[in-house]
C-alpha positions in Angstrom: -118.8 -41.5 98.6 -117.3 -38.1 98.7 -115.6 -38.0 101.6 -115.7 -34.6 102.5 -115.7 -35.0 106.2 -113.1 -36.8 106.4 -110.8 -34.9 104.4 -111.9 -31.5 106.2 -110.9 -33.1 109.7 -107.6 -35.2 108.6 -106.6 -31.4 107.1 -107.7 -29.3 110.2 -106.2 -32.2 112.3 -102.8 -32.3 110.8 -102.7 -28.4 110.6 -103.0 -28.4 114.2 -100.2 -30.8 114.7 -97.5 -29.3 112.6 -98.3 -26.2 115.4 -97.2 -28.3 117.9 -94.0 -30.1 116.2 -92.7 -26.7 115.3 -92.6 -25.3 118.7 -91.1 -28.4 120.0 -88.3 -28.2 117.6 -88.2 -23.7 117.8 -87.9 -24.7 122.0 -85.2 -27.6 122.0 -87.5 -29.2 123.6 -87.2 -32.4 121.4 -86.0 -34.9 124.2 -85.7 -38.2 122.6 -86.7 -41.9 123.8 -85.9 -45.1 122.1 -88.3 -47.9 120.5 -87.8 -51.6 120.4 -85.9 -51.0 116.9 -83.6 -48.1 118.4 -85.3 -45.5 116.4 -85.6 -42.1 118.1 -89.3 -41.3 119.5 -89.5 -37.3 120.1 -92.2 -35.8 122.6 -93.2 -34.4 119.0 -94.1 -38.0 118.1 -96.4 -38.0 121.3 -97.9 -34.9 121.2 -98.9 -35.0 117.5 -100.3 -38.4 118.0 -102.2 -37.1 120.7 -103.9 -34.3 118.8 -104.6 -35.9 115.7 -106.1 -39.3 117.4 -108.3 -36.7 120.0 -109.6 -35.1 116.8 -110.8 -38.5 114.8 -112.4 -39.9 117.8 -114.4 -37.1 118.1 -115.6 -37.1 114.4 -115.4 -40.6 113.9 -115.4 -42.4 117.0 -116.4 -46.3 115.4 -113.0 -45.6 113.2 -109.9 -47.5 114.0 -106.5 -45.9 114.0 -102.8 -47.7 113.6 -100.7 -45.3 115.2 -96.6 -45.6 115.4 -96.9 -44.6 118.9 -98.2 -46.2 122.4 -98.2 -44.5 125.8 -96.4 -46.8 128.2 -93.2 -45.0 128.6 -95.0 -41.9 129.3 -96.8 -43.9 132.0 -93.5 -44.7 133.2 -91.8 -41.3 133.1 -94.6 -38.7 134.3 -92.8 -36.0 133.9 -91.9 -36.1 130.8 -95.7 -36.9 130.2 -96.4 -33.5 132.1 -94.3 -31.9 129.9 -95.9 -33.3 126.6 -99.4 -32.3 128.1 -98.4 -29.3 128.8 -97.6 -28.9 124.7 -100.6 -30.6 123.3 -102.7 -27.7 125.7 -100.8 -25.4 124.0 -101.4 -26.6 120.6 -104.5 -24.7 119.1 -105.7 -23.4 116.0 -106.3 -19.7 116.0 -109.9 -20.2 114.1 -112.3 -20.9 116.9 -114.4 -22.7 114.3 -111.9 -24.9 113.0 -110.6 -25.9 116.8 -113.9 -26.9 117.4 -114.6 -29.1 114.9 -111.7 -31.1 115.9 -113.1 -31.0 119.3 -111.2 -28.4 121.3 -107.9 -29.2 123.7 -107.2 -32.7 125.3 -109.2 -32.7 128.9 -106.9 -33.4 130.9 -103.1 -36.0 131.2 -105.2 -39.2 131.3 -107.3 -38.5 128.0 -104.1 -37.6 126.4 -102.6 -40.9 127.2 -105.8 -42.5 126.4 -105.7 -41.1 123.1 -102.0 -42.2 121.9 -103.2 -45.3 123.3 -106.2 -45.9 121.1 -103.8 -45.9 117.7 -103.2 -50.0 118.6 -105.7 -50.9 115.9 -103.8 -54.1 113.9 -105.3 -52.7 110.5 -106.6 -55.0 107.8 -109.3 -55.8 105.2 -112.3 -54.6 106.8 -113.9 -51.5 107.8 -112.5 -47.7 107.9 -109.2 -47.5 109.6 -106.6 -44.5 110.1 -103.2 -45.3 109.2 -101.4 -42.6 111.3 -97.1 -41.2 111.4 -97.0 -38.3 113.6 -93.4 -37.2 112.9 -92.5 -39.0 109.5 -88.3 -38.7 108.9 -87.7 -38.4 112.6 -84.2 -37.6 112.4 -84.9 -35.3 109.3 -87.3 -33.6 112.2 -84.4 -33.3 115.1 -81.5 -32.2 112.6 -84.3 -29.6 111.3 -84.8 -31.5 108.1 -87.5 -32.7 106.2 -90.3 -34.2 107.9 -93.8 -34.7 107.9 -97.2 -35.4 109.9 -98.8 -37.9 108.1 -102.7 -39.3 107.8 -104.6 -41.4 105.8 -108.0 -43.1 106.0 -108.3 -46.7 104.1 -111.8 -48.2 104.2 -111.8 -52.4 103.3 -108.3 -52.5 102.7 -108.2 -48.9 99.9 -106.7 -46.0 100.5 -108.9 -43.4 100.5 -107.9 -40.1 101.8 -104.4 -38.6 102.5 -102.8 -35.7 104.3 -99.3 -34.5 104.6 -98.1 -32.1 106.7 -94.6 -30.8 105.5 -93.4 -27.7 107.6 -90.2 -27.4 106.0 -91.1 -27.4 102.4 -91.8 -24.4 100.0 -95.4 -23.6 99.9 -94.6 -22.6 96.0 -95.3 -25.8 93.7 -93.0 -24.7 91.7 -89.9 -24.2 93.7 -87.2 -27.2 92.5 -86.7 -29.7 95.0 -84.0 -29.5 97.2 -83.4 -30.7 101.0 -82.7 -26.9 102.3 -85.1 -25.7 105.0 -85.8 -22.9 107.2 -87.0 -19.1 106.3 -89.9 -17.6 104.9 -92.3 -19.4 102.7 -92.0 -22.7 104.1 -95.0 -25.1 105.2 -97.5 -26.6 103.1 -100.3 -29.3 103.4 -100.5 -31.9 100.3 -104.2 -33.9 100.1 -106.1 -36.2 97.9 -109.1 -37.8 98.0 -109.5 -41.1 95.6 -110.8 -40.0 92.1 -110.9 -36.5 92.7 -107.1 -35.7 92.2 -104.2 -34.0 94.5 -104.0 -30.4 96.1 -101.3 -28.5 98.0 -102.2 -25.3 100.2 -100.1 -23.6 102.8 -99.7 -24.3 106.2 -101.4 -22.0 108.7 -102.4 -21.0 112.3 -105.9 -21.2 111.9 -108.6 -22.1 109.1 -106.9 -23.9 106.1 -106.0 -22.1 103.4 -107.5 -22.3 99.2 -105.8 -25.1 97.9 -104.2 -25.5 94.8 -104.2 -28.6 92.3 -101.1 -30.3 91.5 -100.0 -32.8 89.1 -96.6 -34.4 88.4 -94.3 -33.4 85.8 -94.3 -35.3 82.3 -90.9 -36.4 82.0 -89.8 -36.6 78.3 -86.2 -37.4 78.6 -85.8 -39.3 81.3 -82.1 -38.9 81.7 -83.3 -35.2 82.8 -85.2 -36.8 85.7 -84.6 -35.8 89.3 -84.7 -38.5 91.6 -85.1 -38.3 95.4 -84.3 -41.1 97.7 -84.2 -41.3 101.9 -81.2 -40.0 103.8 -81.1 -43.2 105.7 -79.1 -45.9 104.1 -80.6 -48.0 106.7 -84.3 -47.0 104.7 -83.1 -47.5 101.1 -80.5 -49.0 99.4 -78.5 -46.3 98.0 -75.9 -48.5 96.0 -78.5 -49.9 93.9 -80.4 -46.2 93.5 -77.2 -44.9 92.1 -77.1 -48.0 89.7 -80.3 -47.3 88.5 -79.6 -44.2 87.7 -76.6 -44.7 85.8 -78.5 -47.2 83.7 -81.1 -44.7 83.4 -78.6 -42.4 81.8 -79.3 -39.7 85.0 -76.7 -37.8 85.6 -78.2 -35.3 88.4 -77.2 -35.8 91.8 -80.2 -37.3 93.7 -81.8 -35.7 96.4 -81.9 -36.9 99.4 -84.6 -35.8 102.2 -86.3 -37.6 105.1 -90.0 -38.5 105.2 -93.1 -39.0 102.6 -92.2 -35.0 101.8 -90.7 -37.3 99.1 -94.3 -38.2 97.8 -95.5 -34.5 98.3 -92.5 -33.2 96.0 -92.8 -35.4 93.3 -96.8 -35.2 93.2 -96.1 -31.4 92.7 -93.6 -31.8 90.0 -90.7 -30.2 91.9 -88.7 -33.8 91.5 -89.7 -36.8 89.5 -88.6 -40.4 90.7 -88.9 -41.8 94.0 -87.0 -45.1 94.7 -87.2 -47.0 98.1 -85.5 -50.2 97.5 -85.0 -53.2 99.8 -82.1 -53.5 102.3 -82.9 -56.5 103.6 -84.9 -59.1 102.8 -87.0 -59.3 105.9 -87.8 -56.1 105.8 -91.6 -55.3 105.6 -92.7 -51.8 105.3 -95.2 -49.9 108.0 -98.4 -48.4 106.3 -98.4 -45.1 108.0 -95.1 -44.6 106.5 -96.8 -45.0 102.5 -100.7 -44.7 103.3 -100.8 -41.1 102.5 -98.1 -40.6 99.8 -98.9 -43.4 97.9 -102.6 -42.2 97.4 -101.6 -38.1 97.0 -98.7 -39.2 94.1 -101.3 -41.8 92.3 -103.8 -38.7 92.1 -101.7 -36.3 90.9 -101.3 -38.7 87.8 -98.2 -41.0 89.1 -97.9 -44.9 89.5 -96.9 -46.5 93.0 -95.7 -50.4 92.9 -93.2 -52.2 94.8 -90.1 -53.3 93.1 -91.6 -55.8 91.6 -94.8 -54.0 90.1 -97.2 -54.4 92.4 -99.5 -51.9 94.0 -98.9 -51.5 97.6 -101.0 -53.2 99.7 -102.3 -51.7 103.3 -105.3 -54.5 103.4 -102.9 -56.8 105.6 -102.2 -55.3 108.6 -100.1 -52.5 110.4 -96.8 -53.5 107.6 -96.8 -53.9 103.4 -96.1 -57.7 104.0 -96.7 -57.9 100.1 -94.5 -55.8 99.0 -90.8 -55.1 98.5 -89.6 -51.5 98.0 -91.1 -48.6 96.2 -91.0 -47.2 92.5 -92.5 -44.1 92.4 -92.9 -42.2 89.1 -94.9 -40.5 86.2 -96.9 -42.7 84.4 -94.9 -42.2 81.1 -92.1 -43.3 82.5 -92.9 -45.9 85.5 -92.5 -48.8 83.4 -89.2 -47.8 81.9 -87.9 -47.4 85.5 -89.5 -50.5 87.0 -88.1 -52.0 84.2 -84.3 -51.0 85.3 -85.5 -51.8 88.8 -86.1 -55.5 88.2 -82.5 -55.8 86.3 -80.5 -54.5 88.6 -82.4 -56.1 91.7 -81.8 -59.2 89.6 -78.1 -58.9 88.8 -77.8 -59.5 92.9 
């Protein structure tokens, strides 16, 4: 199956959602609520989730969706819900054909709340299930750093389609990786379909721009590799990563950025290695934090496993229960990196 309709809708839906997230940021309307795990949820999270789910339900009404947010807090806060709905209604693609492909605007406030709440699938190994993270890297988003709007389609537990919208990454695939943001020439859409390679294209306000094929850079000398890691020490063990870099002979300072922008960056050769190492034994990664990035890196010629060398298993539910950590690297050096990861973690 080519998944041509799925990838087109996913790209347009993510592109439209980034219009909302950028407007939220520039209007300083970021207002946050706290989830049970104390992570901040912004107006951008709710609005982007509503827009993307509405587009998916219009095109694929029988598909399930695993979304990060749910609308109960908005039902308890009508003024915030109205504020979000106003932004959702304003967030349209400039191209009328593209906008109509997504089903046009959301009709009313109740329809928006219903769309947000339609992301309650428990996931699993059967059928077509979309995994959505409307604003991955919420803290990065709040401070004007890297964040991503992430969407992936899993069929019988296997990721078939992945899209990342990264409004603060440079369009230029050859630009060296950096945590810097802002300015012109920013905003990129990464995409992949299983067996069809990976692409990047500039984010636009209307129809999709032309795509370019991307691929991971071959690493001849691992000591010259560039590491990407999470900004938040709560998400990944910076100490273990530093020990791994030292054993590999890597002296370059790691680049710390939020979100699946790290997957996109290494997929196009702007960085080389991405490690996310467990900080707690009981921590389970969420599938929406990795599904799109995992496919994009693998389709760009990379290898993605957990810290034990197992492929990430998206078929178990809403979390990667069977996996601990993430190791993403070009195929030629992944084995070497994994060996050192096991040594460092095994010595703890």
